[in-house]
C-alpha positions, 0 to 999 in steps of 0.5 A: 622328643622332636622329629629332628632329634629322633632322626639324629639320635636313632642308632642300630644298637646290638648290645642291650640289657636283659630286660623284658619289654611289655608286649603292649609297648611293642604292639604300640610301636609296631602300629606306627607302620600304619602312618607310613606313605604307600604308593597308590595307597596299597598298604600291603604291609603285614607285621608279625611280632616274634615272641618265642625264643625258639623262633628267635633262635631259628632266625638267628641261625638263618642269616650270618649277621643275625646273632643278636637275635639270640639275646633279644626279647622281641623281634618283628618280621616285616612282610608284605602281602602280594594279594594286596599289592597293586604296584610291585615296583613300589613294594620296597619303598613302601616297606622301607618307609613303614620300617623307618616309621617303626624305628623312629617310634621305637626310638621315641619310646627308648626301645632300640632297634636293628633293621636286619635285611632279608629281601631279596634273598630267596633262600632265607625268605623261603626258610622263614616262610616255611618255619612260620607257615606263612600263607603263599601270599605273604613275602618276608622282607626284613627283621627288626630286633628290639630291646632296651640299650645297655648304655646311653647312646652318644650323638653321631658326628656326621660329616655331610659336606661332600654328600650334599651338592647344590646344583 
């Protein structure tokens, strides 16, 4: 799949088949965060692959809109390490770029994803840190749920005429 097709056809899909994805495939997909740009090359990202059903159930109950995690086989906890950050003002951009790399890599492998926001909500971030016994330097940022889609995903028909202005 070429890059432009991947960008045009990637979706956040919440319905999926009961099909187990291989951990090696998930690990490969997650490794693509390494190729994302990072301000001042700080590369403060840290990703945890969540494999246990009890942990996914905990996450599903942590935020109102995370119920799809009850049926997911895998999810990713995207974090950053404060000890590695040199420019806090760029952490969000670094994380977004690395997550987008994972979403596009997953799409290339026909694994569908949903990016679930978390940062900057202190209460759920704290609950997640405690549940997973994360070191104090690790800050939870987002969740990425992964699975095989239940159906073929049609191309979006987006209207951009009012969104792009040449000045």
